[in-house]
N, C-alpha and C positions, 0 to 999 in steps of 0.2 A: 863253701858254707853248705851245710846240710839243708835239704828242702824244708824239713820241719822247723829248723831254727830260722831260716829265711822267712817262712810263712808267719811265724810268731812275731818276728821283727816288723814285718809289714803291718800286722794288726796293731802293734803298739804305736807305730808311726801314724796310722790312720786315726786311732783314738785320740792321740795327742793333738793332731791337726784339728779334729772335730771340737775338742775341748777349747783350743785356742780360738777357733772361730766363734764358738758360743760365748766365750769371755769377751771378745771384742764386740760382738753384737750386743751383749748385755750392757757393756760399758757405754756403747753408743746410745742404747735405749734409755739408760739412766740419764745420760747427758741431754738427750732430746727432751726428757720430761722435766728437766730442772726448771724451776720457776725463775725467770729472769725479768724482774720488774723494769729495769732500766731499758732493756731491749724493746719492750713493748711500749714504754712511756715516751721514748725519744721522738721528737717531732722536728720538722723543718719548716721554714717559712712557707714552703709550697703547700703545706697541709691546709693553710687557711683558704686556699682557692678551691678546695674540694667541695662536694655537695654537702648540704646541711645534714643529711642522714649519715654521711661518713664522719662528719665532725662530731656527732654524738658518741662515736666510739674512739675518738682521738683525744689526746691530752693537749691542753693549751698551756703556755708558759705564763704562770700567774705572777712571776717575779722577773720581768724582762731585764732588770738591772743585774741579775745574777746569771752569768754565762752557763751554758749547758755543756761546755767542753771540759775535758780533763776530769771527768767524773768516774770514779771506780764503781762498776756495777754492783759490787757486793757491799757498798756503803749506804745505798739508798734505803729509805724507810717508807712503807705504804701505810696510809691511815684512811679509814672510812668512818663517817659519823652517821649514826642511825637514830631516827626518832620513831617511837612506837605510837601506834594509834589502835583503837579497838578494831579488830578484823571483821569484815563483812563477809557474808556467805559468797558473794560474787567476786571477792578479791582474789587475784592471782598472787602467788608467792607463799613462802613458808610462814607458819605461825610460831610464835613463842608462847608456850602455855605457862601461865602463872597461877599457882595455887596460893590463895590468900584468904584467911578468915572463912574457911569452909566453902569458898567459892572458887571456880575455875574460870579464868579469863583468857581468851585468845587474843594476843597482840600481834599486829603486823609491823615489823621493822621496815622502815623506808629510808633510803639515803637522803641526806640533806647536805647542802653546801655549807661551808663554815661561815658564809655571809648570811645564812638564814637567821632571821630574828626569832628568838625564843620567848616563851612566856612561862610564868611560874606554873609548876605542875607538869611541864613537859617531861617525858621519860626518854632518856637517851642511853645509847650504848656506843662504845667505840671499839673498832677492831684495828689491830696493828699487825703489820707483816714486815719482817726483815728478811734479807736474803743472805744471811750468814748466821752462824751460831753465836750465842751471847745471852744477854740478860736485859730485860725490859723494866723500865721504871717510868711512872707517870706522876707528874706533879701538878697540883691545882692551886691557883691563887685567885682571889676575888679582885676585880678592878672596879674603881669608883669613878664617879662623874668628873672629878677633878684630875683624873689621870693616874692617881696613885693606886698602888696595889696592896693587898693584904698579905698576911704571912703565908709562906709556902708550906704546903702539906703534901707529903707523899701518899697518894691515894691508891697506888698500885706499885708493888704487891702488898697485900695483907693476907692473913690466914683466912679471911672471909671471902676472898676473891680467888677462885681457882686453887684454893688450898695453899696459897702462898707460892705456887709454881710460877716463876717469871722467866723461864728459859725460852729463848727463841731459836728457831732453826729454819732452814730453807723450806718454803712451802707450808710452814706452820702459821696458822692464823690465831692470834691471841685475842680473845674476847674479853672486854672489860665492861661490866662484870661478866662472868661466865654464865652459860645457860643454866647451870645447876646452882648458882648462887641465889641467895634469898635477901632482897629481890634481885632479879637478873637485869637490873637497870638502875641508872642514877635519876633522881628526881630533881629538876631544876627548882631552886628556891633562893630567893633574895634574903640576905641577912639584914639589910637595912635599905631605906628608900633610895639612896644614891648608888646602890650596887648595880652596875650596868653591864657587867660581863664576867665570864670565867676565862682565865688565861690558863690553858692546858699545855704543859710541856712534856714531850715524849723523849725519853733518853734510852738509847740502846748502847750497851757497853760489852766489850769482849769478855770482861771478868766482872764478878759481883762488886758493887761499890763498897769500899771499906767503911766501916762504922755505921752501916745501915742495918738496923735490926728490924726484922719483919715480925709484926704482931697482929692482933685482931683489929687494930684501929689505925687510922691514918697517922703517919709519923710527922711531927712538926720538924721542919728543917730550918737551918739558919739562913739569913739573907746572904751572908758572905759565901756560904757553901754553894747555894744555887747560882749566885752571881759568878763565881769562879768556874763552875761547870759551863755556864752559858758562854762566858768569855773564851774559854779554852776550846770548847767543842761545838759551839753554836753560832760562830761568826760566819757571815756570808752564806747563809743557808737559803736556797731557793726552793720553789715547789711548782709542780705541774698539777693541773686540776682537770678532771674529766667531768663533763656536764651530765651526770647521771642522777640528778635530783629526782626523787620520786621512785627510783628503781627499788623494787622490793627484794627482800631477803630470798636467796635461792637455796635449793636443796644442797648444792655443793658447798655453799658457805655454812649452812647449818651443820653439815656433817664434817666440817673441817677440824673439829676437835678430836676426831678419831682417825682422820686420814689426811695426808699431805695434799696441798693444792697442786694441781697440774697446770701447765701453761694455758690451757683453754678455760680455766676457771675465771669468774668475773674479776677484773682488775680493781685494785683499790681506787677510791675516788681521788685521793691526793697522794702524790709521790714527792717526798722531800729529798733534796740532794745538796751536797756541799763540794764544789770543785776543789780538787787537790787533797781531799780527805783520804787518809790511808785506811786500809782494811783493818788495821790494828787500833784505830782510833775510835772512841765513842762518837755517837751522833746525838746532838741536842737540837730538837726542833720544837717550835711553838705554834699554837693556833688559838684564836680568840673566838669564843662563843658569846654573842651579845644578846641581851634581853631587848624585847620590843619596847619602845618608849611609849 
């Protein structure tokens, strides 16, 4: 082989090796940066013996009757509930700026537990995180003192919340309502004296739900429709809870609408799981927000 040809061949091989190494390194970097909620959420009984400060950053099993084995990591759903209050100058945390009636108000979103008792006028936001591609739906029903519930309404998506975009992806935090929505929060309001709670159902599906038309208003669903979804995709659902009540909105969470969350970003307060669920199956989870008596 001629020296010039041999030299050229050596250059080609060197460049190819460099490209292969770069591709492998890049793939490893992407994998390392993948947001894996279940890996961070999983706890063992030994976790309860750790110090109180460590427990503040750990999840506890809120549903001990639902085992944490045989859970596909990409089927879990993270949910965080936020209550807004007027921000003070000395407060730490990011503000949500609301323009209303020629006034500008700075609100401070704080995490609350689903067991927090709410009052009329409370302003709430919900963030949802999935670890797979798909579509997000949120249903709300009123619950009354005798245990009965009102009609189910699909409150997300609508064209008034995030422009109707309900796609989920790994590391994408869905805000309900969005920061640019008007208003960017829900206001708690009783419809009648015996209205004691709001039952919120979160549904993540691999494909858009058939027959669901997205408009500018909440869509009334049928009892049979919601009952079938819950029976098929919401049985034996458990959840883990992280005691982060009072934790304020961070810059990372505020900027999540334009960039994906990395592993070091604040974890969701609640992680819902269903043992045995497949990655191709929807997930249907519920939580109840109760009014203070």
